[in-house]
C-alpha positions as CSV (number, residue, x, y, z in Angstrom):
1,M,78.9,104.3,65.7
2,I,79.0,105.1,69.4
3,G,79.1,109.3,70.5
4,G,79.7,109.7,67.0
5,H,82.5,107.7,66.6
6,L,83.3,104.5,64.9
7,V,83.9,102.5,68.0
8,G,86.8,100.1,66.3
9,H,88.7,103.3,64.7
10,R,89.9,104.1,68.0
11,Y,92.4,101.1,68.1
12,G,92.2,100.7,64.1
13,R,90.3,97.6,63.9
14,R,87.0,96.2,65.7
15,V,86.7,96.6,69.4
16,I,84.5,94.3,72.2
17,L,84.2,95.9,75.8
18,W,84.5,93.9,78.3
19,L,83.2,94.5,81.7
20,H,85.1,92.5,84.5
21,G,84.4,92.5,87.9
22,A,84.1,90.1,91.0
23,F,80.7,88.2,91.3
24,G,78.3,91.0,92.5
25,A,80.3,94.0,91.6
26,G,77.2,95.4,89.5
27,K,78.5,94.2,86.0
28,S,74.4,93.3,84.9
29,A,73.2,96.7,86.3
30,V,76.0,98.4,84.8
31,A,75.9,96.7,81.2
32,A,71.7,97.2,81.7
33,E,72.5,100.8,82.0
34,L,75.0,101.3,78.9
35,R,72.1,99.4,77.1
36,R,69.6,102.4,78.0
37,Q,72.2,105.2,77.0
38,R,73.0,103.3,73.9
39,P,70.5,101.0,72.6
40,D,72.6,100.1,69.6
41,V,75.1,98.4,72.3
42,V,74.9,94.2,71.4
43,L,75.0,92.8,74.9
44,F,76.5,89.1,74.5
45,D,76.7,87.6,77.8
46,P,79.3,84.6,77.6
47,E,77.7,83.1,80.7
48,E,75.3,81.9,78.0
49,V,77.2,80.0,76.2
50,G,78.5,78.3,79.3
51,Y,74.7,77.3,79.8
52,L,74.2,75.9,76.6
53,L,78.1,73.9,77.1
54,Q,76.8,72.6,80.6
55,R,73.8,70.2,78.7
56,T,76.3,68.6,76.6
57,P,80.5,67.7,77.6
58,P,80.8,66.9,81.4
59,V,81.5,70.0,83.4
60,P,84.1,67.5,86.2
61,T,85.0,71.4,88.0
62,G,81.2,72.7,87.7
63,D,82.8,75.7,86.0
64,F,81.8,76.0,82.4
65,Q,84.4,78.5,82.2
66,D,87.2,75.4,82.8
67,L,85.9,74.0,79.4
68,P,88.0,74.9,76.5
69,E,85.1,74.6,74.3
70,W,83.4,77.4,76.5
71,R,86.6,79.5,75.7
72,E,86.7,79.0,72.2
73,L,82.9,79.6,71.5
74,V,83.1,82.7,73.8
75,V,86.1,83.8,71.0
76,A,83.8,82.7,68.1
77,T,80.4,83.9,69.2
78,A,82.0,87.7,70.2
79,A,83.8,88.2,67.0
80,A,81.1,86.8,64.9
81,L,78.3,89.7,66.5
82,D,80.5,92.4,65.2
83,A,82.0,91.4,62.0
84,D,82.1,94.7,60.5
85,G,83.3,96.3,63.4
86,R,80.2,99.0,63.2
87,R,78.6,98.1,66.7
88,L,79.6,97.6,70.3
89,V,79.9,94.6,71.4
90,L,79.2,94.4,75.2
91,A,80.2,91.0,77.2
92,P,79.6,91.9,81.2
93,M,82.0,88.5,83.0
94,T,83.5,87.7,85.9
95,M,86.4,85.9,84.8
96,L,89.5,84.5,87.7
97,Q,91.6,82.5,85.9
98,E,94.3,85.2,83.9
99,A,95.1,82.2,81.6
100,Y,91.6,81.8,80.3
101,V,91.3,85.7,79.9
102,R,94.7,85.8,78.1
103,Q,93.1,82.8,75.8
104,I,89.9,85.0,75.0
105,V,92.4,88.3,74.6
106,D,94.4,86.3,72.0
107,G,91.8,84.6,70.4
108,L,90.0,87.6,69.2
109,G,93.1,89.3,68.3
110,T,93.8,86.6,65.6
111,R,90.3,87.5,64.5
112,G,91.2,91.1,64.4
113,V,89.2,92.2,67.4
114,R,90.5,94.2,70.4
115,L,89.0,93.3,73.3
116,H,88.9,96.7,75.4
117,Q,88.4,95.4,79.3
118,V,87.2,97.6,82.0
119,L,87.6,96.5,85.5
120,L,84.5,97.3,87.4
121,D,86.5,97.3,90.9
122,V,84.6,97.6,94.4
123,A,86.0,97.8,98.3
124,A,85.5,94.5,99.6
125,D,83.3,95.2,102.2
126,E,80.7,96.9,99.8
127,L,81.2,93.8,97.5
128,V,79.8,91.8,100.4
129,R,77.1,94.0,101.4
130,R,75.5,94.2,97.6
131,V,75.9,90.4,97.3
132,L,73.9,90.0,100.6
133,A,71.6,92.7,99.3
134,D,70.9,91.1,96.1
135,A,67.2,90.2,95.5
136,S,67.1,89.5,91.8
137,P,64.2,87.9,90.9
138,E,66.3,85.5,88.6
139,H,67.9,83.5,91.3
140,G,64.1,82.3,92.8
141,D,64.6,79.3,95.4
142,A,68.6,79.6,94.8
143,A,68.7,82.9,96.0
144,D,70.8,82.1,99.1
145,E,72.8,79.2,97.4
146,V,74.0,82.3,94.7
147,R,74.9,84.5,97.8
148,A,76.9,82.0,99.1
149,W,78.5,81.2,96.2
150,R,79.5,84.5,95.4
151,L,80.6,85.3,99.1
152,E,83.1,81.9,98.4
153,R,84.6,83.8,95.8
154,V,85.2,87.5,97.2
155,A,89.0,86.3,98.4
156,T,89.6,84.7,95.2
157,Y,88.4,87.9,93.2
158,A,91.0,89.9,95.6
159,D,93.6,87.6,94.4
160,A,92.9,88.1,90.9
161,R,93.0,92.1,91.5
162,S,96.8,91.7,91.4
163,W,96.8,90.2,87.2
164,L,93.2,92.0,86.3
165,V,94.5,95.7,87.4
166,P,97.5,95.6,85.2
167,M,95.8,93.7,82.1
168,V,92.9,96.1,81.8
169,D,92.5,99.1,79.5
170,L,90.2,101.0,82.7
171,V,89.3,100.6,86.4
172,I,86.5,102.2,87.7
173,D,86.2,102.2,91.5
174,T,82.1,101.8,91.7
175,T,82.2,101.5,95.7
176,T,79.9,104.6,95.5
177,L,78.8,104.9,92.1
178,T,75.5,104.3,90.9
179,P,75.2,102.2,87.9
180,E,74.3,105.0,85.9
181,E,77.5,106.7,86.6
182,A,79.8,103.9,85.8
183,A,77.9,103.4,82.7
184,T,78.9,107.3,82.0
185,E,82.8,106.7,82.8
186,V,82.9,103.7,80.5
187,L,81.2,105.2,77.4
188,V,83.5,108.0,78.1
189,T,86.6,105.9,77.0
190,V,85.2,104.2,74.6
191,E,83.6,107.1,73.1
192,Q,87.5,109.3,73.1
193,P,88.5,109.8,69.5
194,S,91.8,108.4,68.6
195,G,94.9,110.3,69.6
């Protein structure tokens, strides 16, 4: 239960919360804050599925999201994490291919799971500032490469906004928000009782 409301009750079925946003938009920070505010949230990072797959089939493009197996396993794993609809499963993941998002939405739908999609949007200049300022220790010696990779995808994200904005349930402009403020906005929409 989240805030006294069964998460899936709002939609009449199970729900997974997906945080979209550009690389560097703050999805991980908002996800961490959501877990802090609601310890019962189950964090599912679809990227981990990708890391696992990179060791098995070849990834010719270098992007595990291009593997059909990745999308299939993301659907199966996300659905399995909330088999009874009593937990809020949170998936923070940038996806910039509309067909891939639709495949995941449709795949979850066939399993009786609705994807509640939130786009953490950020102005381009602020996004670049955040990417350049990111000193996440998990990147270690590859920090400069990670920054360059993220910066190369700023324009791709800008193009994806044309289909992402109309597809998602909520757009939150995080340009001037802290992760705490953005997480609170996300929870308010998830906790609203069905009308």
